[in-house]
Every structure is written in C-alpha cells, then in structure tokens.
C-alpha positions in Angstrom: -18.0 7.2 44.4 -17.6 10.8 43.2 -20.5 13.0 42.8 -20.7 14.0 39.1 -20.7 18.0 38.6 -23.9 19.5 36.9 -23.4 22.3 34.4 -26.0 25.4 34.1 -26.2 27.4 31.1 -26.1 31.2 32.6 -27.0 34.4 30.7 -25.4 37.0 32.2 -28.4 39.5 31.6 -30.7 37.1 32.5 -29.4 36.0 35.8 -27.7 40.0 36.2 -30.0 42.3 34.9 -28.8 46.2 34.1 -30.0 48.7 36.7 -30.0 46.1 39.4 -28.2 47.0 42.3 -28.5 43.5 44.1 -27.5 41.9 41.0 -24.6 43.8 40.6 -23.4 43.3 44.6 -24.2 39.3 44.1 -22.0 39.1 40.7 -19.3 41.1 42.4 -19.5 38.5 45.4 -19.2 35.6 42.9 -16.2 36.9 41.4 -14.3 37.2 44.7 -15.8 33.6 45.5 -13.9 32.3 42.7 -11.1 34.3 43.6 -10.8 33.4 47.2 -11.0 29.5 45.8 -8.5 29.8 43.7 -6.0 31.0 46.6 -7.2 28.4 49.0 -5.7 25.9 46.8 -2.6 28.0 46.6 -2.4 27.9 50.3 -3.5 24.3 50.8 -2.4 22.7 47.9 1.0 20.2 48.3 3.5 20.2 46.0 3.5 23.3 43.1 6.6 22.7 40.6 5.9 25.6 38.5 5.0 27.6 41.7 7.7 26.3 44.0 10.7 27.1 43.0 11.1 29.6 45.9 9.8 27.7 48.4 6.5 25.9 48.8 6.5 28.6 52.3 6.7 31.0 49.5 4.3 30.0 47.7 1.9 30.1 50.7 2.4 33.3 52.0 2.1 34.3 48.5 -1.5 33.1 48.3 -2.4 34.0 51.7 -1.0 37.7 50.9 -3.5 37.5 48.1 -6.3 35.8 49.8 -6.2 37.9 53.2 -6.9 41.0 50.1 -9.9 39.0 48.5 -10.9 38.7 52.4 -11.3 42.1 52.9 -13.0 43.0 49.2 -15.6 39.8 50.3 -16.6 41.1 53.9 -16.9 44.8 52.0 -19.2 43.1 49.1 -21.2 41.6 52.0 -21.8 44.5 54.6 -22.9 46.0 51.7 -25.6 42.8 50.6 -26.9 43.3 54.5 -27.5 47.0 53.7 -29.5 46.2 50.4 -33.0 46.7 50.8 -34.2 44.0 48.2 -31.7 41.6 49.9 -33.1 42.5 53.5 -36.7 41.4 52.4 -35.3 38.3 50.8 -33.3 37.4 53.9 -36.2 38.1 56.1 -38.8 35.2 54.2 -35.6 32.9 54.6 -36.3 30.3 57.6 -34.9 31.1 61.3 -31.7 28.6 60.7 -30.4 30.8 57.6 -31.4 33.8 59.1 -29.0 33.2 62.5 -26.6 31.6 59.9 -26.2 34.9 58.3 -26.0 37.0 61.8 -23.6 34.8 63.0 -21.2 35.6 60.4 -21.6 39.4 60.8 -20.8 38.6 64.1 -17.8 36.6 63.0 -16.6 39.6 60.7 -16.5 41.9 63.1 -14.2 40.2 65.1 -11.7 39.2 62.5 -11.7 42.3 60.5 -9.1 44.2 62.1 -6.9 41.4 61.7 -7.3 41.3 58.1 -6.7 45.1 57.6 -3.8 45.1 60.0 -2.2 42.3 57.4 -3.5 43.8 54.6 -2.2 47.1 55.5 1.0 45.8 55.8 2.1 43.5 53.4 -1.0 42.7 51.2 -2.0 45.8 49.5 1.2 47.6 49.0 5.0 46.7 49.8 5.4 49.9 51.8 8.9 51.1 52.0 7.9 52.6 55.6 6.8 49.5 57.0 9.5 47.4 55.5 12.2 50.6 56.9 10.1 49.9 60.8 10.8 46.3 60.4 14.5 46.6 59.7 14.9 49.1 62.4 13.4 47.2 64.7 15.2 43.8 64.3 18.3 46.1 65.0 21.1 43.2 65.9 18.6 40.2 65.6 20.0 37.2 64.6 16.8 36.2 62.4 18.0 35.2 59.1 17.2 33.8 55.7 19.0 32.4 52.4 20.1 33.3 49.1 20.1 30.9 46.5 22.1 31.8 43.2 21.2 29.7 40.6 22.6 28.8 37.4 19.7 31.3 35.7 17.9 33.8 37.0 14.8 31.5 37.3 16.6 29.3 39.6 18.3 32.0 41.4 16.3 32.8 44.2 15.8 35.4 47.6 14.8 32.7 50.1 15.0 35.7 52.7 12.1 37.5 51.3 9.7 35.3 53.1 11.3 35.3 56.1 10.7 39.5 56.1 7.4 39.1 55.4 6.5 37.3 58.6 9.2 39.6 60.4 6.6 42.5 59.1 3.5 40.9 60.1 4.6 40.3 63.8 6.4 43.7 64.1 6.2 45.8 67.4 6.0 42.3 69.2 8.5 41.3 71.8 10.6 38.3 70.4 9.4 35.7 72.9 5.7 36.5 71.8 6.3 36.7 67.7 5.0 32.9 67.0 2.2 33.1 69.5 0.9 36.5 68.0 1.3 35.3 64.5 -1.1 32.2 64.8 -3.4 34.6 67.0 -3.5 36.7 63.9 -3.7 33.9 61.5 -6.9 32.2 63.6 -8.8 35.4 63.6 -8.6 35.9 59.7 -9.9 32.1 59.6 -12.8 33.0 60.9 -14.0 34.9 58.0 -13.3 31.9 55.5 -16.8 30.9 56.2 -17.6 33.7 53.8 -17.0 31.0 50.8 -20.0 29.3 51.8 -22.1 32.6 52.7 -21.9 33.7 49.1 -23.2 30.4 48.0 -25.9 30.8 50.0 -26.8 33.9 48.9 -26.4 33.1 45.2 -29.1 30.0 45.6 -31.5 32.4 47.7 -30.6 35.3 44.8 -31.6 32.8 42.1 -34.5 30.9 44.1 -36.0 34.5 44.2 -35.5 35.0 40.7 -36.8 31.4 39.5 -33.4 30.7 38.2 -32.8 27.6 40.0 -36.2 25.8 38.3 -35.2 27.4 34.8 -32.8 26.3 32.4 -31.8 29.8 31.5 
C-alpha cells in the first residue's frame, strides 16, 4: 500500500525571507534538488518513447551530462552552506549522528568532485571544439564506429554516432585497453555525490525546524 503525499502551503517570503543569506542558500539548493530529481529519472527510467528516438542510451547520456552539471552546482551550494555562520550554529545543535552524516558527505564530496569537474569541463558545461578535436586526433586510425540513421523526416533522422563521440571524449588520453575501466571508475566517483540529494532534504528540515515552519500551516 503506497503512502499518500502531504501538501504544504509555502509562502515564499515567510519561508525564505529577504535579506537572509541562509534562506537564499537553502532556496537555491531546493531548486537544484528538483533539477537533480528530474535528471535522475531521465537516466534511470525505462523506455521514454518521445525522448528515445535517437536511442535510450543517448537519452541516458544526455541526462547524465545535465545531472553532472547540476551536481557541481549542488556541491558548490553545500560548501557555501557549510561556511554559513547561521548554518554552522544550527548544525552544532543537531545530534552527533546528524553532524557525522554531514561530515561524511563533505569527505565524499572531496573524493568525487575532481571527476565531476573533469567530466563537466569536457562535455557538460560546453561542447568545446578543442576537446572534440583532441579526441578525434587521438582516435587516429581507430576502428571505433557509430551509426547514422537517415529517416523520412528530420525528426526521424538521428546521428547515433554522437553518443560514441561523447564516450570517447570522456576517456580520451586513456589506453584502449583501459577505457572501459576508467569510464566506470569515473561514474563510480561521481556516484558518491548522489547522496547530496538526501543531504539537501536534511538541511531543509533542519532549517524548517529552526524557524518553526514544521509546526505551522504556513
């Protein structure tokens, strides 16, 4: 039996008052949390007919690229939260388990952020011509291939080889024998940051409790 959702009425200026740095930090993380939620669904959902015209793999790659960009913003937002004086005081009032939870995540972020930055700089923030050129130069006489699907309309014509280009960009500079392993390792390091999704929720509930918002209707 599924649990029913509860809807709260949120007056923005009451929950996130003006001239309040902590309110702005929490509000920003809430926006990024919902971006992340949508992107996760784009990565892990099964068939999505309207988005899988090129291929299901391309749709997943597309959302991974966006997800990584969002993760970088979330990581920066959480670091700013950790440096906020009011939040430090709020966190110090929590039990030891909650404090340890935030400390552990900070350590995981430092482990995964380099991989996030590398992937974001390569193919997420921009599709840099210089990076594409470097990858093509490196491929040289390689027999790596993809497909071009020429359909009866523009909407049904797909450059399927674009997905293979992205994968090659992400593992450029790596010997052929190690490309698959390095790609998986990068994804695993980035996966360590997925816990930020839950951490934002913890931070919001702490913020709500501190302001009495969890006990009021508005």
